[in-house]
C-alpha positions as CSV (number, residue, x, y, z in Angstrom):
1,M,-5.5,5.1,6.3
2,S,-4.3,1.7,5.2
3,R,-1.9,0.0,7.5
4,F,0.3,-0.6,4.5
5,M,3.0,2.0,3.7
6,M,5.5,1.1,1.0
7,N,8.7,2.6,-0.4
8,R,10.6,1.4,-3.5
9,R,13.4,-0.4,-1.5
10,G,10.8,-2.0,0.8
11,F,8.7,-3.3,-2.1
12,L,11.7,-4.8,-3.9
13,S,13.0,-6.4,-0.8
14,N,9.6,-7.9,0.0
15,A,9.0,-9.0,-3.5
16,A,12.3,-10.8,-3.6
17,A,11.6,-12.6,-0.4
18,M,8.3,-13.8,-1.7
19,G,9.6,-14.8,-5.1
20,A,10.4,-18.4,-4.1
21,I,6.8,-18.8,-2.7
22,A,5.2,-17.3,-5.7
23,A,7.1,-19.7,-8.0
24,T,5.1,-22.5,-6.6
25,H,1.8,-20.9,-7.2
26,S,0.2,-20.1,-10.6
27,L,-1.5,-16.8,-10.6
28,I,-4.9,-18.5,-10.9
29,N,-4.7,-22.0,-9.6
30,V,-7.0,-24.9,-10.6
31,S,-8.5,-26.4,-7.5
32,P,-8.7,-30.2,-7.2
33,G,-12.4,-30.0,-6.3
34,L,-13.3,-28.1,-9.5
35,A,-13.6,-28.9,-13.1
36,A,-10.5,-28.7,-15.3
37,D,-11.7,-25.4,-16.8
38,S,-12.4,-23.9,-13.3
39,A,-10.0,-21.8,-11.3
40,T,-9.3,-20.7,-7.7
41,I,-8.8,-17.0,-7.1
42,R,-6.8,-16.2,-4.0
43,M,-7.8,-12.9,-2.4
44,Q,-5.2,-11.4,0.0
45,L,-6.7,-9.2,2.7
46,G,-4.9,-6.1,3.9
47,W,-5.8,-6.8,7.5
48,L,-7.7,-9.3,9.6
49,P,-11.0,-10.7,8.3
50,S,-14.1,-8.5,9.2
51,N,-17.5,-7.5,7.9
52,G,-15.7,-6.0,4.9
53,L,-16.0,-9.5,3.5
54,L,-19.7,-9.9,3.8
55,G,-20.4,-9.8,0.1
56,E,-17.7,-12.3,-0.8
57,L,-18.7,-14.8,1.9
58,V,-22.3,-14.6,0.8
59,A,-21.4,-15.0,-2.8
60,R,-19.3,-18.1,-2.0
61,K,-22.1,-19.6,0.2
62,K,-24.8,-18.9,-2.4
63,G,-22.7,-20.4,-5.3
64,Y,-22.4,-17.2,-7.3
65,Y,-18.7,-17.8,-7.9
66,A,-19.3,-21.5,-8.7
67,E,-21.8,-20.4,-11.4
68,K,-18.9,-18.6,-13.1
69,S,-16.5,-21.6,-12.6
70,I,-14.3,-20.0,-10.0
71,E,-13.7,-20.7,-6.3
72,L,-12.6,-17.9,-3.9
73,E,-9.9,-18.5,-1.3
74,I,-9.5,-15.7,1.2
75,V,-6.0,-15.1,2.6
76,P,-6.0,-13.2,5.9
77,G,-3.7,-10.3,6.4
78,G,-2.2,-9.0,9.7
79,P,0.4,-6.6,11.1
80,N,3.3,-8.5,9.7
81,V,1.8,-9.4,6.3
82,D,2.8,-7.3,3.3
83,G,-0.2,-8.2,1.2
84,V,0.5,-5.8,-1.7
85,A,3.9,-7.3,-2.2
86,G,2.4,-10.8,-2.2
87,V,-0.1,-9.9,-4.9
88,A,2.5,-8.0,-6.9
89,V,4.7,-11.2,-7.2
90,G,1.8,-13.5,-7.9
91,Q,1.4,-15.2,-4.5
92,S,-2.2,-14.2,-4.6
93,T,-4.4,-13.3,-7.5
94,I,-6.1,-10.2,-6.2
95,G,-6.0,-8.2,-3.0
96,Q,-8.3,-6.0,-0.9
97,I,-6.8,-3.0,0.8
98,S,-8.4,-0.8,3.3
99,S,-7.6,2.6,1.7
100,S,-7.1,3.7,-1.9
101,P,-3.8,5.6,-1.4
102,S,-2.0,2.3,-0.7
103,V,-2.5,1.4,-4.4
104,M,-1.1,4.8,-5.5
105,L,1.9,4.6,-3.2
106,A,2.7,1.0,-4.2
107,R,2.6,1.9,-7.9
108,S,5.0,4.7,-7.3
109,A,7.3,2.4,-5.5
110,G,7.4,-0.1,-8.4
111,A,4.6,-2.5,-7.7
112,P,2.8,-3.5,-11.0
113,I,-0.7,-3.3,-9.5
114,K,-3.9,-1.5,-10.3
115,A,-7.3,-1.0,-8.6
116,F,-10.2,-2.6,-10.5
117,A,-13.2,-2.0,-8.1
118,A,-14.0,0.0,-5.0
119,G,-15.9,-1.8,-2.2
120,Y,-16.8,1.3,-0.2
121,Q,-17.8,4.3,-2.2
122,K,-16.9,6.7,0.6
123,H,-14.2,6.1,3.2
124,P,-15.7,5.5,6.7
125,F,-12.7,7.2,8.4
126,A,-13.8,10.0,10.7
127,Y,-12.8,12.2,13.6
128,F,-14.9,11.9,16.8
129,S,-15.5,14.7,19.3
130,R,-17.9,15.5,22.1
131,K,-21.0,17.7,21.8
132,A,-19.8,20.0,24.5
133,N,-16.6,20.7,22.4
134,P,-17.6,19.8,18.9
135,I,-15.4,19.4,15.9
136,A,-18.0,19.4,13.1
137,K,-15.9,20.9,10.4
138,P,-12.1,21.1,9.7
139,Q,-11.8,24.7,10.9
140,D,-13.0,23.5,14.3
141,M,-9.7,21.7,14.7
142,I,-7.7,24.9,15.0
143,G,-6.3,25.2,18.5
144,K,-7.4,21.6,19.4
145,T,-5.6,18.4,20.3
146,I,-6.3,15.6,17.8
147,A,-5.3,12.0,18.6
148,A,-4.4,10.0,15.5
149,I,-3.2,6.5,14.8
150,P,0.4,6.9,13.6
151,T,-0.3,5.5,10.1
152,S,-3.3,7.9,9.8
153,V,-1.4,11.1,10.5
154,I,-1.0,11.6,6.7
155,L,-4.8,11.7,6.5
156,L,-4.9,14.5,9.0
157,R,-2.2,16.4,7.3
158,A,-4.1,16.0,4.0
159,L,-7.3,17.2,5.6
160,L,-5.6,20.3,7.1
161,A,-3.9,21.1,3.8
162,K,-7.1,20.7,1.9
163,N,-8.8,23.2,4.1
164,G,-6.0,25.8,4.3
165,I,-5.1,25.0,7.9
166,S,-1.5,25.2,8.9
167,E,-0.2,22.1,10.8
168,D,1.1,24.2,13.6
169,Q,-2.4,25.4,14.4
170,V,-3.3,21.8,15.5
171,K,-1.7,19.7,18.2
172,I,-1.3,16.1,16.9
173,V,-0.8,13.3,19.4
174,N,-0.5,9.5,18.9
175,M,-3.4,7.2,19.9
176,G,-3.9,3.5,20.1
177,S,-6.8,1.4,19.0
178,D,-9.4,2.7,21.4
179,M,-11.2,6.0,22.1
180,N,-9.7,6.5,25.6
181,Q,-8.1,9.8,25.0
182,L,-11.4,11.5,24.1
183,V,-13.1,9.8,27.1
184,T,-10.5,11.1,29.5
185,G,-10.2,14.5,28.0
186,Q,-6.6,14.1,26.9
187,A,-7.6,14.9,23.3
188,D,-10.4,17.0,21.8
189,A,-10.9,14.4,19.0
190,V,-9.9,10.9,18.2
191,C,-10.1,9.0,14.9
192,G,-11.4,5.7,13.6
193,W,-13.9,4.0,11.2
194,L,-17.6,4.7,11.5
195,T,-18.1,1.0,10.8
196,N,-16.2,-0.1,14.0
197,V,-19.3,-0.2,16.2
198,N,-17.6,-1.9,19.1
199,A,-14.9,0.8,19.4
200,L,-17.5,3.6,19.2
201,K,-19.8,2.2,21.9
202,V,-17.8,3.8,24.7
203,L,-18.7,7.3,23.3
204,G,-22.4,6.6,23.3
205,D,-24.7,9.3,21.8
206,D,-22.5,12.1,23.0
207,R,-20.6,12.1,19.8
208,V,-19.9,14.5,16.9
209,D,-18.6,12.9,13.7
210,L,-16.4,14.7,11.0
211,T,-15.8,12.3,8.2
212,L,-12.7,12.5,6.0
213,W,-15.0,12.6,3.0
214,D,-17.0,15.6,4.2
215,G,-13.7,17.3,5.0
216,G,-12.8,17.1,1.3
217,I,-10.4,14.1,1.3
218,R,-12.4,11.7,-0.8
219,L,-10.8,8.3,-0.6
220,Y,-12.2,4.9,-1.5
221,A,-12.1,2.1,1.1
222,N,-11.9,-1.7,0.7
223,V,-10.3,-1.4,-2.7
224,Y,-9.8,-4.5,-4.9
225,Y,-6.5,-4.6,-6.9
226,T,-4.5,-7.0,-9.0
227,T,-1.5,-7.0,-11.3
228,D,-1.1,-5.7,-14.8
229,D,-0.4,-9.3,-15.9
230,Q,-3.7,-10.5,-14.4
231,L,-5.6,-7.7,-16.1
232,Q,-4.0,-8.6,-19.4
233,N,-4.2,-12.4,-19.3
234,H,-7.1,-13.3,-16.9
235,A,-9.7,-10.6,-17.3
236,D,-12.4,-13.1,-17.7
237,Q,-11.8,-14.6,-14.2
238,L,-11.6,-11.1,-12.7
239,A,-14.9,-10.3,-14.3
240,A,-16.4,-13.5,-12.9
241,F,-15.2,-12.5,-9.4
242,V,-16.6,-9.0,-9.7
243,S,-20.0,-10.3,-10.9
244,G,-20.2,-12.8,-8.1
245,S,-19.1,-10.2,-5.5
246,A,-21.7,-7.7,-6.7
247,R,-24.5,-10.2,-6.4
248,G,-23.1,-11.2,-2.9
249,W,-23.1,-7.7,-1.6
250,G,-26.6,-7.0,-3.0
251,Y,-27.9,-10.1,-1.3
252,A,-26.2,-9.1,2.0
253,R,-27.8,-5.7,1.8
254,D,-31.2,-7.2,1.4
255,H,-30.8,-10.1,3.8
256,Q,-28.7,-8.6,6.6
257,E,-29.2,-11.1,9.4
258,E,-28.6,-14.1,7.1
259,A,-25.4,-12.3,5.8
260,V,-24.2,-11.9,9.4
261,D,-24.8,-15.6,10.1
262,I,-22.7,-16.5,7.0
263,L,-20.0,-14.2,8.3
264,L,-20.0,-15.9,11.6
265,E,-19.8,-19.3,10.0
266,S,-16.4,-18.5,8.7
267,Y,-15.2,-16.3,11.6
268,P,-17.0,-17.4,14.8
269,N,-14.7,-15.1,16.9
270,L,-16.8,-12.1,15.8
271,D,-19.7,-11.0,17.9
272,K,-23.2,-11.4,16.3
273,A,-24.9,-8.5,18.1
274,S,-22.1,-6.1,17.2
275,E,-22.1,-7.3,13.5
276,L,-25.9,-6.9,13.3
277,E,-25.6,-3.4,14.6
278,A,-22.8,-2.5,12.2
279,I,-24.2,-3.9,9.0
280,G,-26.7,-1.2,8.4
281,P,-24.2,1.7,8.7
282,L,-21.7,-0.3,6.6
283,M,-24.1,-0.7,3.7
284,K,-24.4,3.1,3.4
285,F,-20.7,3.1,2.4
286,V,-21.1,0.2,0.0
287,F,-24.2,1.5,-1.7
288,N,-25.1,5.1,-2.4
289,E,-26.1,7.5,-5.1
290,T,-23.0,6.5,-7.2
291,T,-23.8,2.8,-7.2
292,A,-27.4,3.6,-8.0
293,S,-26.3,4.9,-11.4
294,E,-22.9,3.2,-11.9
295,G,-23.4,-0.1,-10.0
296,W,-21.6,-1.9,-7.2
297,G,-17.9,-1.3,-7.1
298,G,-17.9,1.8,-9.3
299,M,-14.9,4.2,-9.5
300,D,-14.4,7.7,-10.9
301,Q,-11.4,9.0,-12.8
302,A,-11.6,12.5,-11.4
303,N,-11.7,11.1,-7.8
304,W,-8.5,9.1,-8.4
305,A,-6.8,12.2,-10.0
306,E,-7.7,14.3,-7.0
307,Q,-6.2,11.7,-4.6
308,I,-3.0,11.5,-6.6
309,K,-2.7,15.3,-6.6
310,T,-3.3,15.5,-2.8
311,Y,-0.6,13.0,-2.0
312,A,1.8,14.5,-4.6
313,D,1.4,17.9,-3.0
314,L,2.2,16.4,0.4
315,G,5.4,14.8,-1.0
316,Q,4.2,11.2,-0.2
317,F,5.4,9.4,-3.4
318,T,8.9,7.8,-3.0
319,G,9.1,7.3,-6.8
320,P,7.6,9.0,-9.8
321,V,4.1,10.4,-9.3
322,P,1.8,7.9,-11.0
323,N,-0.7,8.8,-13.7
324,V,-4.4,8.0,-13.2
325,D,-4.2,5.2,-15.7
326,D,-1.3,3.7,-13.7
327,V,-3.4,3.2,-10.6
328,Y,-6.8,2.1,-11.7
329,T,-8.7,0.6,-14.6
330,M,-12.4,0.5,-15.6
331,A,-12.0,-2.6,-17.8
332,I,-13.4,-5.1,-15.3
333,L,-16.2,-2.8,-14.2
334,D,-17.2,-2.1,-17.8
335,A,-17.3,-5.8,-18.5
336,T,-19.6,-6.4,-15.6
337,A,-21.8,-3.3,-15.9
338,D,-25.1,-5.2,-16.3
339,V,-24.7,-7.4,-13.3
340,R,-23.3,-4.6,-11.1
341,K,-26.0,-2.1,-12.0
342,S,-28.7,-4.7,-11.2
343,V,-27.7,-4.6,-7.5
344,G,-26.5,-1.0,-7.3
């Protein structure tokens, strides 16, 4: 689950606070180092930089964006950064958020944003248990203690509801950022991302994975979003970004060690061995049978409609339940189909 949760009052408050900052930034800014007809796209992250940026960093290093007369500026997120509000008021051109429901919730709360590409076709979020006490399917959770990060409890609730399991049949406890409660036996399962290799090392091979996706909650991860205004007035720059990113991710998939080196050039605090170990599993979420036919970044209307229904049934929207066309658009994907499919 994304670390971002928004209600209408919170969005309006954050947007007002950022208004003065946004007034000093054009939505797409010309960089002093580029030609007059070139532009800088600011991408606001939903959290701290990680291997979820591999494709963009490769594209920037290889000149794929420069070929399209754009320059990419990456703006880190963090626990006290409301990235969605920043994009909504124009402080950044586009954003990348960890989980697709954040876009739906923000739209319901009044943010004029839409998703235009999905970085991960399947969400890597999963529940981890031990082989001696396996939770391999949702029904195995009945009577068990499940440790969940507070912001991810809604995902567990959705998983239970999807599979006809009453919430009182499962004991839900809070967890931190590690797997300690499973190691010590305080919980029968803990949760996290399959791409977080460092966190999972403590469990070793004695691990059973139940992904959110396989449990019937089919969310996108690392979703790219922007404002209605950007889509209407700067679709060409957005298409240039998607074309460059698609090529960058394709190159990273085919040249994994070089891609990790490029990642470490920008973020030397990351561990090379861990990133090399993680990149293979990560690419299975970026590229799959969907991208083979639809190309990198593809999205599906039926998937978005199902997500909206799930969250509406759980009463998660603080404002009107958004329509599918309110939360995503295929316009940029359609405009870049040839390039995206060449690396899908």
